[in-house]
N, C-alpha and C positions, 0 to 999 in steps of 0.2 A: 505492497503497499505506500502511494508517496507519502512525503511529509507535510502535514497541512498545518499551517499559519493559522493563527487567527488573530486581527486589531495590527497594533497598536507597534513600534518603530521598535521598540527591546525587545523584540522576544528571538528567539533560535540563535543568538550572538550570547545570552547569557553568559553561563560560566567563565566566557574569559573578563579578564579585567576583574574578578574581583578580587574581594582584597573580604581577607579568613577574620570575620570575629566575632565569636561566641557569644552569650550572656544574653542579657532580656532584649533585643533588639531581634534576635533569629529567636526566637523563644515564640515570641510575639507574631512576626512573620508566619510561622507556621504555621502557628492558630488559627492565623488571619486562611490564610491559604484552604484549612482544613475544613471550617464554615463556611466558607463559600463555595469551598467543593459539592458539600454537602446539597447546596441549592441548588448547584445546576446537576447534580446527580436528582433530584429529584425533577428535572426539564424546567427549574424556575427561570428560565433564562432571564425575563424579564426584569427580575430578581436580582440576579445578577448583575447586570450592570449594574441595579438602583444602586448594590453593593458595594462596584469597584470605587475607586478613586477616582476622586474630580480628575485630574488630568485625565484619567483614561474615558470617563462621560463627558470628557471634551475636547475629545478627539474620533470619536464614536457613537454615532448617533445609537441613539437604544434600538429603533426597526431595525435597522441594519444588523445588529448585535446579534438580536432575537434569530435574527433568518441564519446569519452567518451558522451559530451557535449550535441550531438545532440542522443543519447540517450537517457538519462532521461531527455532531455527538451523538444523533439519532439514529442515523446507518451500523456504528459501533455497541449499539444493546446496553443495556445493564452492566454496570457495573459486577465486579464475583472478586474481584481482590485489587487493594493500591497499601503499596507497600512506599515508607519514608528512601529514598536514598542519600541523599543528600538536604544539605542546605547553606548558603555561601552569603553571608553578610556582605554588601558593598555598597559605594556611596557613587559612582560612576560607572552604568554603564554605556555603549557607544549606541549613538542613537536615541537617548532619554536626556531627559533633566537630570543635574547633577541632586542628590537626595539619600536618603536614606532606602534600601532595596534589601530583599533576603529572595535569589535563586532559587526554586525549591525542587524538586526534582521526585517524583513518586514511580516507580513499576504496578504500571494496574495492568488487568485483565478484565479484557469485559467482554461479552459473549460472544462477538463477531470478532474481535482482534487482541488473541492471550497474550501478545508482546508492547506492549507501547508503552511509550516515557512520556507522561504528563510533567509542562515545567508550569509553575504555577507563581504568578513574579509581584512578591506585595509592596509596595511603596508608603512611607512613612507621608501621608495626608498632610497640610497646615496644622489639623486640628490637635496631633499628633498621632496617630490611629493610623497601625497599617490598615490598607486598603489590595486587593486586588487590580497594580496595574499590565498586566498581561498573563495569557495562556498558551499554552501550544501544544500540541501532540505526535508526538510521532512515534 
């Protein structure tokens, strides 16, 4: 299956140039990605847009996001399992504004794709809360 990009220009190249840093920021990013993925897994694509970071919502109209995400996730079927494989803290990502990011990868098994890697990238919004800024499946 071909690589599938979903929106925002900071996807796919995420792990390059990341600064390793543990601690609270990484934990907050992981928690934000897990909560957001629950919404996506429930096929509540409009809600996933609403729960994304302000930067993301400013780049991608809600209707376009819903259509793209349904087109990508729908054919994969339900999630059978998801395992966190990495989480990298970064302050700079190619094609994205400087800020605080956590680049998170999961090994995911879908009903119709048994070996996928999901990359979810939360960023810290101006209010201090991590929210998802990008999502990529390969």
